[in-house]
C-alpha positions in Angstrom: -19.0 -13.7 40.0 -15.9 -15.3 41.5 -15.0 -18.8 40.5 -13.7 -21.4 43.0 -10.2 -21.2 41.4 -10.2 -17.4 42.0 -11.4 -17.9 45.6 -8.6 -20.4 46.2 -6.1 -18.1 44.6 -7.1 -15.3 46.9 -6.9 -17.6 49.9 -3.4 -18.6 48.8 -2.3 -15.0 48.4 -3.5 -14.3 51.9 -1.5 -17.3 53.1 1.6 -15.7 51.4 1.0 -12.4 53.2 0.8 -14.4 56.5 4.0 -16.4 55.7 2.0 -19.6 55.4 4.0 -20.7 52.4 3.2 -24.4 52.6 -0.5 -23.8 52.6 -0.2 -21.4 49.7 1.9 -23.8 47.8 -0.7 -26.6 48.2 -3.5 -24.3 47.1 -1.5 -23.2 44.0 -0.9 -26.9 43.2 -4.6 -27.6 43.5 -5.4 -24.7 41.2 -2.9 -25.8 38.6 -4.2 -29.4 38.8 -7.7 -28.0 37.9 -6.5 -25.4 35.4 -2.9 -25.9 34.2 -3.0 -22.6 32.3 -4.0 -20.3 35.3 -1.2 -17.7 34.9 -1.5 -16.0 38.4 -0.9 -19.4 40.1 2.1 -20.2 37.9 3.5 -16.7 38.7 3.0 -17.2 42.4 4.5 -20.7 42.3 7.5 -19.3 40.6 7.8 -16.6 43.3 7.7 -19.3 46.0 10.4 -21.4 44.2 12.5 -18.3 43.7 12.2 -16.7 47.1 11.7 -19.6 49.5 13.6 -22.4 47.8 16.1 -20.5 45.7 15.3 -22.9 42.9 15.7 -20.6 39.9 15.1 -23.4 37.3 11.6 -24.3 38.6 10.8 -20.6 39.2 11.8 -19.7 35.6 9.7 -22.6 34.3 6.6 -21.3 36.2 7.2 -17.7 35.1 7.6 -18.8 31.4 4.5 -20.9 31.6 2.5 -18.0 33.1 3.7 -15.7 30.2 2.8 -18.4 27.7 -0.6 -18.9 29.3 -1.5 -15.2 29.5 0.9 -13.0 27.6 -0.8 -9.8 28.9 -0.5 -10.8 32.6 2.4 -8.5 33.6 3.8 -10.0 36.9 5.7 -13.0 35.6 7.7 -10.7 33.3 9.0 -8.8 36.3 9.9 -12.0 38.2 11.5 -13.6 35.2 13.7 -10.5 34.8 14.8 -10.8 38.4 15.8 -14.4 37.9 17.9 -13.5 34.8 19.5 -10.7 36.7 20.4 -12.9 39.7 21.8 -15.5 37.3 24.0 -12.8 35.5 22.2 -13.7 32.2 22.4 -10.1 31.0 22.1 -10.7 27.3 19.0 -12.7 27.8 17.7 -10.1 30.2 18.2 -7.3 27.7 16.3 -9.3 25.1 13.5 -10.0 27.6 13.2 -6.4 28.6 13.1 -5.3 24.9 10.2 -7.7 24.5 8.6 -6.2 27.6 8.4 -2.9 25.8 6.0 -4.4 23.3 3.6 -5.8 26.0 1.1 -3.0 26.6 0.1 -4.1 30.1 3.7 -3.7 31.4 4.7 -0.4 33.0 7.3 1.0 30.6 9.0 3.1 33.2 9.9 -0.2 35.0 11.4 -1.6 31.8 13.5 1.5 31.2 14.7 1.5 34.8 15.7 -2.1 34.5 17.5 -1.5 31.2 19.5 1.3 32.8 
């Protein structure tokens, strides 16, 4: 059974694929208002802030919140690594990637490639 939050999330993801970023953003905000710990919405909000607004601080905040809300949800780990890389925060990035090796839901080949 799909919940209303999951349905809204899927609609927002479809909006992203159709480049309807404003509509997606509003749906993610609605989701987070109803459930502030919904990791997929935080991850997607972070992606919008990073890719559409180039606001690395807000993006990082959403990625970290997603990780805190659901430590096994793998996607924000990838996006947080890309923020660190873009900001030339290599020491932090290395520590982050070492931690990623301990998260069993993360593809280890990606981590080793990023460490290389």
